[in-house]
C-alpha positions as CSV (number, residue, x, y, z in Angstrom):
1,M,54.7,52.7,21.2
2,L,52.2,52.1,24.0
3,D,51.6,55.4,25.7
4,C,48.6,56.7,27.7
5,D,46.7,57.8,24.6
6,D,47.1,54.4,23.0
7,F,46.1,52.7,26.2
8,L,43.0,54.9,26.6
9,L,42.0,54.1,23.0
10,R,42.2,50.4,23.7
11,F,40.1,50.5,26.8
12,D,37.1,52.5,27.7
13,V,38.2,53.7,31.2
14,D,36.9,56.6,33.3
15,V,40.3,58.4,33.7
16,E,39.0,60.8,36.3
17,G,37.1,58.1,38.2
18,L,40.3,56.1,38.4
19,G,42.4,59.0,39.8
20,G,43.3,60.9,36.7
21,L,46.0,60.6,34.0
22,P,48.9,60.5,36.5
23,R,47.4,57.3,37.9
24,V,47.2,55.8,34.4
25,E,50.8,56.7,33.7
26,Q,51.9,55.1,37.0
27,A,49.9,51.9,36.2
28,L,51.7,51.7,32.9
29,R,55.1,52.2,34.5
30,T,54.4,49.6,37.1
31,A,53.2,47.2,34.5
32,V,56.5,47.6,32.6
33,E,58.4,47.0,35.8
34,Q,56.4,43.9,36.6
35,A,56.9,42.5,33.1
36,E,60.7,43.1,33.4
37,S,60.8,41.3,36.8
38,L,58.8,38.3,35.4
39,C,60.7,38.0,32.1
40,P,63.9,40.0,32.3
41,D,65.5,38.6,29.1
42,H,62.6,39.3,26.7
43,L,60.5,42.1,25.4
44,A,56.9,42.3,26.6
45,P,54.3,42.8,24.0
46,D,52.0,45.8,24.3
47,W,49.0,43.6,25.0
48,V,50.8,42.2,28.0
49,V,51.7,45.6,29.4
50,A,48.2,46.9,28.8
51,D,46.6,44.0,30.6
52,L,48.9,44.3,33.6
53,A,48.2,48.1,33.7
54,L,44.5,47.7,33.4
55,Y,44.4,45.3,36.3
56,R,46.5,47.7,38.4
57,L,44.1,50.5,37.6
58,Y,41.0,48.6,38.8
59,S,42.7,46.9,41.8
60,Q,40.1,45.2,44.0
61,A,37.3,46.3,41.7
62,A,38.6,44.4,38.7
63,S,36.1,42.5,36.8
64,E,36.5,38.8,36.1
65,D,37.5,39.6,32.5
66,V,40.2,42.0,33.7
67,R,41.5,39.5,36.3
68,N,41.6,36.7,33.7
69,R,43.5,38.9,31.2
70,Y,46.0,39.8,34.0
71,N,46.5,36.1,34.9
72,E,47.0,35.2,31.2
73,A,49.5,38.0,30.8
74,V,51.5,36.8,33.8
75,K,51.3,33.3,32.6
76,F,52.5,34.4,29.1
77,L,55.5,36.2,30.6
78,R,56.5,33.2,32.8
79,H,56.3,30.8,29.8
80,L,58.3,33.3,27.7
81,D,61.0,33.5,30.4
82,E,61.1,29.7,30.8
83,G,61.5,29.4,27.0
84,T,58.4,27.2,26.6
85,I,57.0,29.7,24.1
86,E,58.8,31.9,21.5
87,P,58.2,35.6,21.2
88,A,56.3,36.8,18.2
89,S,57.6,39.3,15.7
90,P,58.3,42.7,17.3
91,T,55.6,45.2,17.9
92,P,56.0,48.9,18.8
93,N,57.9,49.7,21.9
94,V,56.3,50.7,25.2
95,L,56.9,54.3,26.2
96,F,57.6,53.7,29.9
97,S,60.6,51.4,29.5
98,S,63.2,51.7,32.1
99,G,66.2,51.6,29.7
100,R,65.0,48.4,28.0
101,R,63.3,48.0,24.7
102,W,59.8,46.7,25.1
103,C,57.5,45.6,22.2
């Protein structure tokens, strides 16, 4: 399950410099909502939610790598929604799901 601790272990982010833990939690929730809107019939993998959240945390100051990862995550969700790719085997759920199972 992708929670703030898991997210922070994946990325070396300055939590306080980005507005504190509540901002990280909000970025994760917003990322889940974005994934749901782009691909409502499928579960979003953790890496997709993490890349969407990371982009939201850095906003205008996102590096090229963070922007590229965000764009790839969005593209993945669109292809998944269109059925041009198949989802991989399930991975752990994301904590901030809004009533939907996310992997």
